[in-house]
N, C-alpha and C positions, 0 to 999 in steps of 0.2 A: 671706560675706554675698552677694557677687555671684553665686556659684554657686547659692545657695539661691533667689535671685530668678529666675535663668535656667531652673532646672528646671521650675517651673510654666509659665513662658512657652513653653518648648520643648514641653511636653505640650499646651498650648493650640494651638500652631502645628500640632502633629502631628495632633490631633483635627480641627482645621479643614481640614487638607489631606485627611484621610480623607473628611470630609463633602463637600468640593468634588469629590473624585475620584468619589464615589458619584453625585453629581448629574450630573457630566460623563458617566459611563457611561450613565445613563438617557437622556441627550440623544442618545446614539449608537445606541440601540436602534431597530430597524426591523422591517418585516414581510416575509413571503415574497410579494412582488408577482408578478403574472403574468409580467412581463418578466424578473425575476430568476429565476423558476422555469424559464422558457424557456432562458435562458443556461446555467443549471446543467445542465438536461436534455440539451441538445445536446452540451455539453462532456463529460459523463460517458458518454453512449452511444457517442460517437465515440472516446473514449479508454479509460476504465475497462472498458467492455463489450468493446471490442476486445482489451484485454490479457487479460481473463478467458477470452474465447473461444479465444484462441490458446494460453493455458496448458493448457486442457483438450482441445484439438483432437485429440490422439492418445491420450487416456486410454481411452475405451470401445472405439474400433475398433482396439485394440492388435494383435489377432491378424490383422486385415486388413493392417496395416502390416508386420507380421512376415512374412506371406506374400509381400508385395510385395518385401521385401528378399531373401527366399529364392529367389523365382522369377527375379529379376534376376540374382542370383549364379549360379544354375543355368544360365541361358541363356548366360552368359559362360564359366563354368568347366566346365560339364558335370556338376558334382557339387553336391549340396545344401550350403548354408552350415552350418557347425558351430554348435552352441549357444554355444560360447565366443566365436566371432567375432561372432555376432549380438549377444550380451550386450555385447561391447565397443563395437560400432557404435551400439547403442541407448543405451548410457551416454553416448557422445559426443553423440548427437542430442539427448538430454534435457539434458545439461550445457551445450550451446552456447546454449540460450535464456537461462538466468540469467547466463552469462558475457557474452553480447552485451548483455543488459540492464544489466549493471554498467558497461560502456563507454558505453552510451546514457545511463545515469544521470549519469555524470561530466561529460558534455558538455551535459546538459539545462540547467544553470545558465547557460552561455554562450549557448545558443540562446534561452532565456527572456529574458535581458537584452538580447541583440543584436537579436532580431526581435520581441520581445513575447510575452506569454503566449498570446494568441489566435492570432497568426500562427505561433508555434512549434508549437502543436497542429496547425494546418492543414498546415504544411509536413511534419510527420512522416508524413503519409499517403503521401508519395512512397515512403518505405520500405515501407509496407503494399502498395503496387502492385507494387514490385519483388519482395517476398516472395511475393505471389500468383502472379506470372508464373513464378518459379522452381519453386514447388510444382506448377503445372500442367505445366511442361516435364518435371519429374521423372517424372510419371505417364505421359506420352505418349511419352517417349523411353527409359523404363526405366532411369533414372539415379538411384539412391538417394543418390549423392553430392550431387546438386543439392538434394535434400530436406534433407540435412544442412546445406548452406550456407544454405538458406532459413531454417532454424531459428535460425541466428546472426543473420540480418537481422531475423527476427521479434523476437529478443531486443533488438536495437538500438532498434526502435520502441517496444517495451514499456518499456524503460528511460527513453526520452524522455518518453513519456506519463506514467509514474508520477512523473517529476521535475517536469514542467511543470504537470500538472493540479492538484495540491494548491495550488500558488501561485495559480492562477486562481480556484479555488473559494473559498479563504479571503479573497482580495482583493476579490472582487465582492460578498460577503455582508456585511450589517451586523454589528456586533460581537456581538449576542446570538444570531445564527444562524451564527456562524463555525464552531463545532464541528459542527453539523448538516450544513452545506455540505461541510466537509472530510471527514466520515465517509461521504459519498455515494460517494467514490472506492472504498473497500473494499466497500461494499454492492453496487455495480453490478459490481465485479470478480468477487466470489464468485457473483453472479447469472449472470454470463457463463460462468463455469466450470460451474455447474449446468446451464444451458441447453445448452451444447455437449456435456456428458456425456449428457443426455437424447437429443439429436439423433444422438449417435454410437452408439446401440444398434443391434443387427442389424436390428430391425424398421423402422428409419427410414433412416439414412444409413450404418450400420455394415457395409456390404458392399463387395466389391471394385469393383463397378460404380458405387457411389454415394458413396464416401468423399470424392471430389474436390469434391462439393457442399459438404461441411463447410468446405473451403478457400475455396470461392467466396463463402461468406457474408461473409468479411472485406472483400470489395469493397463489398457492400451496406452494411456498417457504415461504411466509409470515405465512401460517398456520403451517408449520413445526417449525417456530420460536417460536410458543406457548410453545414448550418444555422448553423454558427459564423460564416458570412459576415454573418448578420443579428444576431449577438450583439455586444456592446460589448467593447472592450479593457478590461483591468483599470484602474480609475481610479487606483489607487496607482502602477501602472507609468507611466501617462500623466503624472501629476503629478510624481512624484519622479524617475523615470528619464528621461522625455522633456521635463520642465519645461513641459508644455502644460496650463495651468490651465483653459482654455476647454473643451478636449476632455474633461478629467477631470470638469468640472462637468456637461457634457452627458451623459456616461456615467452619473454618479450620479443625475442628474435623471430619466433613463429607468428606471434600476434601482430607485429609491425611489418611483416612481409620482408624480413631481412634488411630493414633500414637501420644500418649500424650506427649512424649519427644519432637518430632518435633514441635508439636503445641505449647508447652510451649516456645521453643526456638524462634519460629516465633513471638509469642505474645510479648516476651521480646524485639525483634527487633522493633516491631511496637510501643511498649511503649517508647523505646528510641527515635524513630522518632517523636512520639507525644509530648514528653517532650521538645525535642529540638524545635519543631514547636511552642509550647506554650511560650517558652522562648524568641522568637523573634516576630517581627511584622508579621501579616498575609500577605501572598503574595497577592499583588494586580496586576492588569493588567500591570500598567506601570513598576512594579518591574521586570517583565519578560524582558523588553526591556532595563532598565537602571541599574539594580543591576548587578555588574560584575560577580558574581558567577552563575547567571542565564542567563545573556546576552551572555556569551561565549559559553555555550552549545547550546543556542538557535540559534546562528549564525551557528554553526556546523550542527545542525539539519536542518536548512533552506537550507544551501548549499548542503547537501546530497540529499534533496528532489528536489532541482533545478537540480542537476546533473542527477538524475534519469530520469526526463522528457526531459532534453536537451541532453540526451545521443544519441538520434536519433532513439530510438526503434520504435516510431510511424512512422517514415519514412520507416523503414525496412518493417513494416506491410503494409504500403501504397504501397510500391514497389513490395512486394512479388509475387502477382499474375502476374504482368507484367514480373518479373524476370523469373518465371517458364514458361511463354508463349514464351519467347525468346529462350529457349532451345528445343522447338519443341512440348511442351504439348499443346493440343487443346481441344476445347469444355469446359467441366466442370473440366478437369484434373488440370489446374492451380489452380483452387479453392480448389480441393482436396489436392493438394500439400501444399497450404497455411494452410489448416487445420492440415496436418501432421506436419508442422512447429510449430503450436500451441501445438501439442502433445509433441514435443521435449521440448518446454518451460515448460510444466507441469512436465515432467520427471525430468528435471534439477532443477526445483524449489523444487520438492520432495527431490532431492539429497541434496540441500542446507538445507532443513529442518532436514534431517538426520545427516548431518555432522557439523551443525552450532555450537554445544556445544563443539566439539573437535577442529575444525579449527579456531574458533573465528570469531567475527563480522568484525573487521578491515581487517583481512587477506582476507576473502571472498570478501569484498567490494573492496579492492585494486586489487586483482586478476581479479575480474569482470571488473573494470574500464580499466585496462591495456589491457585485452582481447578485450573489446569493441573498444578501440582506434585502435588496430591493425586491427580488422575486418572492422572498418569504413573506414580506408585508403584503405584496400583491396577491398571493394565494390566500392569506388569512383574511384580508379585507374583502376580496371578491367572493369568498365562500360565506362570509358573515352576511353580506348584503344580497346574495344571489336569490334569496326567497322573495325579495321585492322586485328584483330586476333579473329576468331569466338570461339575458345576454351576458351577464357576468359569469355564467357557467363556461362560456367560451373563453372569457378572459382568464379563468382559472387554468384551463388547458394551456393557454399561451404562457402563463407564468410558470407552469410546471415544466414546459419545454425550456424556457429561459433558465430556470433553476438548474436543470440537468446540464445545459450548455456551460454555465459558469462554474459548476462543480467540476466538470471534466477539464476545463481549461486551466485550472490551477490547483485548488484544494484536493482534488482527487489524486494527482500524481506527485506534486511538488514535495509534500512532507517526506516521502520515501527518499527522494533525491537529496534534499538539503540536509537531512539527518546524517546520511553517510558522508557528506562533504565537510561537516563541521568538526570532525574528530580525526586525530592521527591514528595510525594503525594499531597502536597498543591500547587505545581506548575505544576505538570505533565499534567493535563487536559488543562490548559491555554496554556502552551508551545506546547502541542500536537495539539491544534486547530490552532495555528499559522502555524505550519509545514504542516498540512493538507491543509490549505488555500493556502499556497505557492505551494504545490505539484499540486493541481488541477488547480490553476490559471496558473501555468507554462504549464500544459497540454492544457489549453484553448489557450494560446499564440501559442504553437506549432501546435495545430489543425487548428487554423484559419490562421496562417501565412505560414505554410509549402507549400501550393499550390503556393503562391506568390514567396517564396524562390526558389522553383523548377522551376517556370517559368523564374525567373531572372538568375539563375546560373546553372540550370540543374543538371548534375551529380556531379558538384563541391560541392553540398550541403553536401555530405558525407565527403568530405575533410574538410569542415567547422566543421562538427560534430567531426571529428577526432582531429582537433586542440583544440576544447573545451574540449575533453576528456583528452588531455595531461594536461591541467590546472586542471581538476577535479581530475585526478590521483595524481598529486603533492599535491593537497589540502588534499586528503585522507591520504597520506603518512605523511604529516607534522603536521596535526592538529586533525585528528579524533582519539579519544582514544580507546583502547581495553576495552570493558565492560564485556567480558566473565568471568563468575563466580565471579564477583565483586558485593559487596553490593552497594546500592545507596550511602551510606556514603563515601565509598572509591572513587567512581566515582566523587562525588561532591567535596570531599577534594582535588582530583587531579586537578580540575579546580581552586579551591581556591589557592592552592600552586603555580600553573602555573601563575595565575594572580598576586600573591604577588611577585613572582620572577621578573616579568616584571614591 
């Protein structure tokens, strides 16, 4: 009897909670005000664009850098450098960036919590200056070892930027623009890679005399980052980590263009989060790994970042110039075609940024993974049978373009967005730094090992990536939650309920 009465009452309570939550969400929706746009712009240009620029800085002027290594070695030893030695040194040079970024990523949480999101981003530019000086010294003293060390320093600031920036972007934006703001990280990063590849061609800065100008641009980007002085600190960081309600209110008041109702609603949400945080033990590092409500989302975040790097996108970039050469492009044209492929990635990442709030995070991630899976098998099979059917070379190009499109539409941007959304303020920086470490360390493994995988199994490497993508797609379907337009409480409670049920 009592249970029969309780059931309809529970249903009524459940439905009323849903209605209240929906009303609450509407009250937290804001607009892209001029000042918010300014804060987001200076943050991504100084951080994400800097990362993208430095990832692509040695791509197009590859042969100029190779000549620099050879000439330096010949001046010292009196004989040319062997191909095997150069390949070994070049592998180290490329591998040190993601390795350094992994270490930068793991300390990004500490920097973000200790110094703040804004100050953390600004302080990272110290490493940019050190990297710039080392690059210049290597050129004028003919020391390629200095260039290799600079690449590791470059990795450190790339890891710090990619760890701290998503926190800042998602914490200054209103709830309905959180996904759009978070996806700007990947958009500006791939745009930076594209621009540096264009500037690195022989006709612009890709010559022995001019390639140091490519390095010099990083200082200009760092100077533009000084605009962060006029940006506000994250209101969430001020309120929850620093317990400064007045500064948090002032920051929100400027970001929301003096919309007092919206600011009051956001302050109430922050107060709820702060009270809840004070009512429980402070989140420590080991809690992120062992506390069920934190461990579950951390596993999901880590797996998403692993999937991004092991999707095979680096292999497509590696193969792209060779792919375009096989269809008859000669001279510099395969390189230009590869640059155009980068433009496709920029356009599709922009598309992701525009539609993310309507389409949802999980939907785009899943569509991207399934598309990558199909394209990966397409590249592998077309390359395997192209010796018998020449027209399959054109199919390989088509699948490479499709591959780039589907990577950009979901797996490229979404991991950074969804990781920042799945944790509350007291755990976000710690969990984010673990995810960034895993992302960059996975990139290091792929960068260093791919040439050996290619040598061992050749074109079957894309079949291997396709098989991995089947597993990744199933994981996204079964375990990744949709975080679109949900408060942090709703997302966290979803994990708590799921764990409790199990």
